[in-house]
C-alpha positions as CSV (number, residue, x, y, z in Angstrom):
1,M,-8.3,3.4,32.9
2,D,-4.7,3.0,33.8
3,H,-2.3,5.5,32.3
4,P,1.5,4.9,32.4
5,K,3.3,7.3,34.7
6,Q,5.4,9.4,32.3
7,E,7.3,12.6,33.0
8,N,7.2,13.8,29.4
9,L,3.6,13.2,28.3
10,Y,3.4,15.9,25.7
11,H,5.5,16.6,22.7
12,A,5.1,18.6,19.5
13,H,3.4,17.2,16.4
14,D,3.1,18.6,12.9
15,P,0.2,21.1,13.2
16,R,-1.3,20.1,9.8
17,E,-1.3,16.4,10.7
18,K,-2.7,17.1,14.1
19,K,-5.5,19.1,12.5
20,R,-6.3,16.3,10.1
21,Q,-6.4,13.8,12.9
22,I,-8.7,15.9,15.0
23,N,-11.0,16.5,12.0
24,R,-11.0,12.7,11.4
25,L,-11.9,12.2,15.1
26,S,-14.7,14.7,14.9
27,R,-16.2,12.8,12.0
28,I,-16.0,9.6,14.0
29,I,-17.7,11.3,16.9
30,G,-20.4,12.5,14.5
31,H,-20.8,9.0,13.2
32,L,-21.2,7.6,16.7
33,E,-23.8,10.3,17.5
34,C,-25.7,9.1,14.4
35,V,-25.6,5.5,15.6
36,K,-27.0,6.7,19.0
37,R,-29.9,8.4,17.2
38,M,-30.5,5.3,15.1
39,M,-30.8,3.2,18.3
40,E,-33.1,5.8,19.9
41,R,-35.4,5.6,16.8
42,D,-35.3,1.8,17.1
43,E,-33.9,1.4,13.6
44,S,-33.0,-2.1,12.5
45,C,-30.2,-3.9,14.3
46,T,-28.6,-4.7,11.0
47,S,-28.3,-1.1,10.0
48,V,-27.0,-0.1,13.5
49,L,-24.4,-2.9,13.4
50,M,-23.3,-1.8,9.9
51,Q,-22.8,1.8,11.2
52,I,-20.9,0.6,14.3
53,S,-18.7,-1.4,12.0
54,A,-18.0,1.6,9.9
55,A,-17.2,3.7,13.0
56,K,-14.8,1.0,14.3
57,S,-13.0,0.9,11.0
58,A,-12.6,4.7,11.0
59,L,-11.3,4.6,14.5
60,N,-8.8,1.8,13.7
61,G,-7.7,3.9,10.7
62,L,-7.0,6.8,12.9
63,G,-5.1,4.6,15.3
64,K,-2.9,3.3,12.4
65,Q,-2.3,6.9,11.3
66,I,-1.2,7.9,14.8
67,I,1.0,4.9,15.1
68,N,2.7,5.6,11.7
69,E,3.3,9.3,12.6
70,H,4.7,8.3,16.0
71,I,7.1,5.8,14.4
72,S,8.2,8.4,11.8
73,E,8.6,11.3,14.1
74,C,8.9,10.3,17.7
75,I,10.4,6.8,17.7
76,S,12.9,7.6,15.0
77,S,14.2,10.5,17.1
78,A,14.2,8.3,20.2
79,V,16.3,5.7,18.4
80,D,18.7,8.4,17.2
81,E,19.0,9.8,20.8
82,G,19.2,6.3,22.4
83,D,16.0,6.9,24.4
84,T,15.2,3.4,25.3
85,E,12.4,4.5,27.7
86,A,10.4,6.1,24.9
87,I,10.8,3.0,22.8
88,E,9.6,0.8,25.7
89,E,6.6,3.0,26.4
90,F,5.7,2.8,22.7
91,K,6.0,-1.0,22.7
92,Q,3.6,-1.1,25.8
93,A,1.2,1.2,24.1
94,I,1.1,-1.0,21.0
95,Q,0.5,-4.1,23.1
96,R,-2.5,-2.3,24.7
97,Y,-3.7,-1.1,21.3
98,L,-3.6,-4.5,19.7
């Protein structure tokens, strides 16, 4: 997987929001582990597909949450500071995400 070369890869996030997002990701991982067990038990393809769909939806929801937070916190600061590089990096990330 290609990662853009960035000098400032890390920046601070609201610790409460970060914890919520990590908890949400942990639930998604647990959901995917359940899907794996379903497949190992040869459960119906329909049931497996429904669970995969639910996991995809949860992951997309987490992505939207991260995008919204990034716009509210990081991009608004970048605009205020005239940081066009950060804005361009975000645009590229959105293109990959979509």
